[in-house]
C-alpha angles and dihedrals in degrees: 000000000000090000094057111030134064112254141144129243129211123234108210092192093062105017090237132126130227125206115228120200108176095174091065092076086081095063118108118248122222097153135101118323127201125228112265137208138065112282111222108223132191117258087240127023114198089204096052116108091211103046117108115272094012130122114256124222090261092054100257120127120235116231119242089263114188100207123348131010133184129191140163110271112258089218101035121184087210129049128200093222120054130156113261114245142144121214117189120136089169138326091292098054114050135149136162136180119270120202131187150119131268117207131186119216118202109204096198140357087235109099090201097057136092132176088270091054097045128089118251090244089057093047090051086070089055091052090048090050090051088051093048093047092048091051096046096045093039091056092061113102091220094058124083103167137022117204117192116191147152130212110200121194134016091266087064094052098264107153097190127043092210108115105263146125136198141236121209114190116191138188091232131046108256120239102256099049088041090056092045090049093050092049093049092048091050092049091050091050094046100041105022093234140080115278095222094041088056093043093049091050090055093046092051091049090053100037089191095119100027113117098183142323139204130187095289111017137052123202114204144154104245117238090237096045115157104182114070097250099016114163136188125205110207129185110233090219119068107254128157094209140359095261087082093061120113120226089260092052091049089053090050091052091050090051092049091051091053096044093050092046091053091049090050093050092046093051093076098003093246140105092280113223124219147143112238124191133183113216117201138159118290118262097216094114097266127125116249110177092159094060115109111184117230142162125238123205116196110185120179101206112112116170106001144340089290104041118072138180117258122203098216142121110005092017092055098043107028120014140319116279135190136183106202113067120234090243092055092050091048092054092049093050092044090054094056120106119246090221108091113246091235090059091053096056122101 
């Protein structure tokens, strides 16, 4: 029934609903199409601001880093020092200063790599750098939340093809993780158990939306998925943040990041764009036993390497909507090879 009829699904992490219209996949498409293919890049680009040994846009010189490298963004959206002020003419007009730090994380010195084209033992170093950055930034008294994310592909706003992500650490807890945290805390209080632990157990029993698993991590298309091939990575053990992971669990997470990246690229045989974000407990000194860390992937491609999902019209003014069901997308991702298509050619 859910594969044939229009319905809406509830997202327990946000309290929102998403409209699902499976019959709309039959409609013809004459709209905008993205460029396709997998651009072959050099291993080192002398004009790249992120390559080892190169000048950055702000004038600093990158070290000859052998694996990963993190630095404070030369054009940060957040600054650690801001003048203190309070703007509130009444309850309708309010503003306050927001301070923070923006970091850039280079995954590899190789300009032509991505998480999907790196070995798991190389990606472990990325996971360990995320852990170290989270710990260091989270220990600061002026930081309340640390958001780790990656935008892959120009269509997702990535301005540089060098494999990298970002970390924005803010004084306050941003709206989306604050909502997820509140929902998880309420569920723990009402049910006596973690929301995502309970959800993951149900998904593993069903298997319908599971893409793959290893000893520590499950990759699945969430029941309430909004983006066409949206995926969540969930640790099978309850942990509020990645600092609690053992070396084996960090290796499993690295393996999962690579395996999912390969499946994404293989789906349409292209450098698959997405925004990926790691949600963890706040670092504002509070206790958050209900928090279960997880990774969201929001990819825009819908039908092919050239047709993407647009959040416009009804989605902007009423409620989110999707055409492909979560179950259909899970099957298509599950069917993909874990050998990258570029490695199968010739």
